Steps between C-alpha positions, in 0.01 A plus 500: 500500500667580829362825642852624562591470131462801274307461175632648174258796514636604840852472365408719201340764724812510719725538196264760353537707817878489459470603135266786585742621764782482244286695250438771757871525587600534133226754423601715798864478396403614151301787650805601704709532183635147463651390169208388282717280279600286799157484662247457218597141422465376862168687523376344178618158618306531828173586319568228242540239775184621673303467177623152414475358852160662555359335189657169601330497842161628385533869586379598153391851597847569640663363183271704271566828679873439540527437126406862429768634732752261347416624149566862595832404664595307187449818299720684752771239445473549125536877539154572361359632831678744729528422869329789681388585852143434393587153370688414821192607694289268283741214570457556874121515460516180296697333780230603748226373268664160449526464877130587529415240232694234692327592825158489330571161344613354834197634689251406224396862457424688179810626322524883475491497117395866476831608653687275256312647204594852611867407532502327159345809341781709649757247374347525151570872502871419537506271194536592135157505334566173313566312821193601705364205697141412576410513869356194673133450421513649150619170349297177477720347770638759738737248653669423168817710472579618149846452359731795562592704195856405406727560203383277217527447127518872425800553731853493355682167527817512710766245588605445862795312646409332831731332751319291763674313783246374757585415864611143571181415693257638242332166432464412869264800524270346235610719207619328182739717294384324183158658551661843510691433178181379330324822603780694332441300182140620497619861480676460163789332318721355770846339480618343830853387580573310821820558700607161639842575645371476859336158464690261735600141446217247490574358846477852647186607314192577711174477304333787688787746451529754222838492318421666165504861389346621174579764240191589299459708187138612464341699216164636614262793465363458855748732672751457782235499775344186354840333532537618860157359584617149407769519768285703741504249786858374470698813414584590861695177551634467145774655292300663221623739233283634215664704226370642177720329241801723440396755768526425878156567639467422866613258768204338671550318829847419627728211555452371850722193502850422390434125514459295178143528373247359246287191433532126463529382142244290324186688605232469236320814386167549671197712440572844642321599819227739390436646844792702640327510840537124524876536458500778759311286748739211456797727562350642818462154650836372382735306723754781486269748675637605837165546671180305561162653576351375825168619649560714807272286717738208449789713620299615800422140588867407462609787727244393760629144491858619539387714792348194667823311430709776660286498814513121533874499438532753785302269728717206399816695575368587845413136571845389381667754728305367801568137408874571472559195279820511295358280222201735469684833497671447163187416294306782666771753411507374142119525482520854633748593228282348227185668631678836508615454140153387391343801673735744328439344159122490535489862613727585207245349261242751618737793451420704189670804346325823582538618139165345400329718763696809395406456134131541588559861597639615165151494353362672811751785466439524124121524527472713814762753393319544168170546686652771723687673217842411640809346342652232724747218454511199732851366560522155664813371669577171673231311308689175559455535879306198625217501750257236626201464269266536799651841572496599132131416468416747779748765388336616178208707633699703758766578239231611255371750755847636577586542131166670430577741782840576349341569162219716637660680795870479416578555131411846372350595164759547222467879503548517877809276479654718230430811709674336796808421290425128473476272200162493332455130570478385860658178624368244747762247608391163630791304650538177697801347674581231755615638835574218741191281536275776365413653167506880489282668236533872436263723302668830411366787294663828396183704552404785727562312824304537823490824696512416874330827586210420267467161668507667841235755402269228367551292818413798720197574282371145542567501874769234475767724648506775759618836358782522754622140452862461392575209271803400303482485120483122503219505757318753284506263205352228723181709505448421133427141600217606734145403389325777307809712452558659158673817379318500165312826445246338268343155499567319172463152357858433604526633854391760751256316726763402759431130453792277426828588671386364837378187323834471320684520832279230654546275197878521523497443873275196444784367285736564795645789302572863574442818302691827531486830311749778434467807282673817392268781389552580134719193438285194559385230740630155590290226658695205640332163554673224696352150460602151615613257231236246596196462722527122538814416699721761666805516720388600847645571842338282767441681830324407824290694751429275795391168346371663181703501179497765227673558167654829390569511121876493461481751216421783746737394781827694530642383835422385854600676824448430869272698732587482871239559767713789627490668157122520481475804723759704321444762227243682716266203497477484122495166321817567303844345493827632361625282212816608321455862602132521405195482726273220378143477637376159606170325572486258796294222342431327832313808617352579159342153480418485874696175536543374855811354655805617690716768341859403428800683629639517145275529196580516129415781261464406135586813300295514180478757223163655421523733204774753574484439877608227737284352774574242768286201601566389860477122544615252764728290281635485144508133399655537154423490128209292376374398157141623522216354296234770504147381570206744473299562815162473329208739467414487870824683580505725193488821709802412712767696319772454764592167341530410133450127549611203702723198471501154657810416699675166517329409829155579358462839666386804303724809479356831382693707243529867596389775265734786591276763342205376704700516822598860429138590425393335825752712690364813333140397569557464872718805537307629802438166671728284714636222284404239763133590450501374139300178499475219252152628408659827388710315245193385309366849445531679168820688430479857633601806307878524482636783709652807337848405612703183503608309803868598497475881522228474765714295736793731463314827530219432745603335829240315700396568859435131552763234468298252295308739278551529122478870424467692175417850396126553514 
């Protein structure tokens, strides 16, 4: 078998992860007060699919344990067991245990059966005494799941009227409606009438299309849930109505198509499919599915190939421009258009909705708030916002830390919230939205907020700030991102050691993102994260300093202005320039990088936004926009944080991609040294501690005595 192909076990594990995530979402929604009648059936269906598919692929321990959970949920559906907070907690524990069983099976480790036995014992306490199940290990074969207790011969016999109209492409997904009808016959006395009014003429008939609908009258003592189970894996796409004869009972599913529906005539009855999971699997891989699972390493390889194609296309365009051949210009322009379209489509394939990442935090909030004795709801917004999978993979851990901080430091205990005139339950809002070429994520809580004076006092206590220093509120909040800083009065399992916020800041900056914080004491805190859509190919602004070329990410560029030689000595020698009525500080990159060469009479300043401030980068020339394929610099250059990568130009030269945050930190690091003294060796040193203030206020408030010196408040 080709190594790139996925075997059925890998496919099952991937689908099991999706089902477990769905189980967690439903259980948390139930815990938050969701309608049990609407959620129990999908929850039961997810466990049912896990059990059947697990047994099919040899995960017998998973199937045996899941059977016990399924049996309890079946009793909930029948109204024999009440849905309580304790039972929802057991469902969440069961989800964790099934995940542990899958991990153990994949790593060839011993399954944690003792945990499963404990959970099953707790599930038994929820059941009526006649339905108590034996835990694994107490039966001759612990992997053999016993049959769930269902209504049987002692239950009253009732007659149901069923209307079933499947989707037109039902059979193309591998499901035969005759099998479903035969399963209904096994439940009791069944009379089936076919509706044939939508069957087309013979010359228009397609053998794989479904044209029939059926009206069924079924007398059974098995109950309505047994009927629903027959249609479990087709009800979402079908028109299905189940009524107790003479009394409307309930509408299950919904009509999703106004087109003619039902099946080709002449299909012979077949033996009903005994394994519902087999039908579920065939539906998941049906031709009508709108998505295909592809391993991420294949996508990474495809993106790399497209990157190589973009660079070679750029070289070809440059060669064509030099050749100046009319018969060559047309094909090269057409190739450029096709490569651009291919690039956009390939990058789009790697874009994923951020909702899958957000959903992970509902369980975190549920468990941690219970541990701390708090009542907190997580509200997610903008879950459809798409972000590059590479960015998403590195986004989870920093977000976990920020949300834990909001739970621990931000949201108060219920009694304290009531005393402050707030609702008993706190709210953490997690929102995402596209803003230009970036994605902006905000984490907002309605807790106690951050007291700037408390932050100041802690900074003075730790020697991070002089007692007489004057900082703005925003600059005060920047102290929270200093290593070792924490306002927690006690060290706990959640926070208090001052480890994390500085790491979070570095992680976001490594993703070429920015983090900002605002707060109102007594009302709450908002953390704003700005991230690029992708880390693979970006729009950049190509600039030159002497013969060297550099790229400034277009997402941070606001405008370009000219700097005349005569203007450099103005503003009392400070490196600032007036732009639209505001003084903007700038860094002369020629001097900062100690690049040789004659200075130009007129230079260009690229105005870029860094957080809430603007900063200028002085270069010799602005060449224009450039599609930039980001190449990593490698481990040898891992400590050079002034650049986030490099790209290969059309002529084969390498252009470095500026990291604006690194440039600002460099300016702060060398606040008391002439910029011309900064050598290339300096750039390879580890990142210094970020200064207490940002670059913009320092330039405006603290003039320099030397013309070419970058000055900041000490």
